[in-house]
C-alpha positions as CSV (number, residue, x, y, z in Angstrom):
1,M,129.6,93.3,108.4
2,K,128.1,94.5,105.1
3,H,130.1,95.6,102.1
4,L,128.0,96.9,99.2
5,N,128.3,98.6,95.9
6,L,125.6,101.2,95.3
7,Q,125.6,100.7,91.6
8,S,125.0,96.9,91.9
9,L,121.8,97.4,94.0
10,P,118.4,97.2,92.3
11,E,116.3,100.3,92.0
12,E,113.1,100.4,94.0
13,A,110.2,102.8,94.2
14,V,110.1,105.4,96.9
15,S,107.0,104.8,99.1
16,H,105.8,108.4,98.9
17,N,106.0,108.5,95.1
18,P,106.6,105.3,93.2
19,A,107.9,107.2,90.1
20,I,111.0,108.3,92.2
21,K,113.6,105.6,92.3
22,K,116.0,104.6,95.2
23,R,118.7,102.1,96.0
24,V,118.6,100.8,99.5
25,M,122.0,100.1,101.1
26,L,120.8,99.2,104.6
27,R,117.3,98.0,105.8
28,P,115.5,97.7,109.1
29,G,117.3,95.2,111.3
30,D,120.7,95.7,109.7
31,L,121.8,98.2,112.5
32,P,120.0,99.1,115.7
33,H,117.5,102.0,115.3
34,L,118.2,102.4,111.6
35,T,115.1,102.2,109.3
36,N,117.1,102.5,106.1
37,F,120.1,104.0,104.4
38,S,119.3,104.8,100.8
39,Q,120.0,107.0,97.8
40,A,117.1,108.5,95.8
41,R,117.1,110.1,92.4
42,F,114.4,112.7,91.7
43,A,113.9,113.6,88.1
44,P,113.1,117.2,87.3
45,G,109.7,118.2,88.8
46,Q,109.3,115.0,90.9
47,V,107.8,115.4,94.4
48,A,107.7,113.1,97.4
49,A,104.3,114.3,98.8
50,A,104.0,115.8,102.3
51,H,104.1,113.3,105.0
52,A,105.2,112.8,108.6
53,H,106.7,109.9,110.5
54,Q,105.5,109.4,114.1
55,D,108.2,106.8,115.0
56,M,111.4,108.1,113.2
57,S,113.6,111.0,112.3
58,E,115.2,111.3,108.8
59,V,118.4,112.9,107.6
60,F,118.8,114.0,104.0
61,F,122.1,114.9,102.3
62,V,122.2,116.4,98.9
63,E,124.7,114.7,96.6
64,S,123.8,116.7,93.5
65,G,121.0,118.8,92.0
66,H,118.7,121.4,93.4
67,G,115.3,121.4,95.0
68,V,113.3,122.4,98.0
69,I,112.3,120.6,101.2
70,R,109.2,122.0,102.9
71,I,109.1,121.3,106.6
72,N,105.9,122.2,108.5
73,G,105.0,124.6,105.7
74,Q,108.4,126.4,105.4
75,D,110.6,126.0,102.4
76,Y,114.4,125.3,102.6
77,P,116.6,125.2,99.6
78,L,118.4,122.0,98.7
79,A,121.8,122.2,96.9
80,P,124.9,120.0,96.9
81,G,126.4,119.6,100.3
82,I,123.3,120.6,102.2
83,C,122.2,118.3,105.1
84,V,118.7,118.5,106.6
85,A,117.5,116.6,109.7
86,V,113.7,116.2,110.0
87,E,112.5,115.4,113.5
88,K,109.8,112.8,114.1
89,G,106.3,114.2,113.6
90,E,107.5,117.1,111.3
91,T,105.6,117.2,108.0
92,H,108.0,117.3,105.1
93,E,107.8,117.3,101.3
94,L,110.7,117.1,98.9
95,Q,110.7,118.5,95.4
96,N,113.2,118.7,92.5
97,T,112.9,122.3,91.2
98,S,115.7,122.1,88.7
99,T,116.2,120.7,85.2
100,E,118.7,118.1,86.4
101,D,118.3,115.1,88.7
102,L,118.2,115.7,92.4
103,I,120.2,113.0,94.2
104,L,119.7,112.5,98.0
105,T,121.4,110.1,100.3
106,Y,119.2,109.6,103.4
107,F,118.6,107.5,106.4
108,G,115.9,107.1,109.1
109,L,116.4,106.6,112.8
110,L,113.7,105.0,115.0
111,Q,112.8,107.2,118.0
């Protein structure tokens, strides 16, 4: 069993853009098939560059803010309450297009 307080966790760099900060609640090995369970904060204009994962899917949930997720070249709006599932192998890029922070809670699942 794990019992964590998000605010007490240290900030870390997001691998696709070290300027974007995240707090990792669960890591590989904490639960079967889970690669991570994290919350990331994108400042206005920040982008997690286009990339794809060949071994995992990812699920993103928008806590607050606005932005765009580009999946295989198509843009989808991000706003509070939106949930997006990205399949393994799909190229995706996330961008904060607003003047406030974009806060995403997300996790990855090994395939």
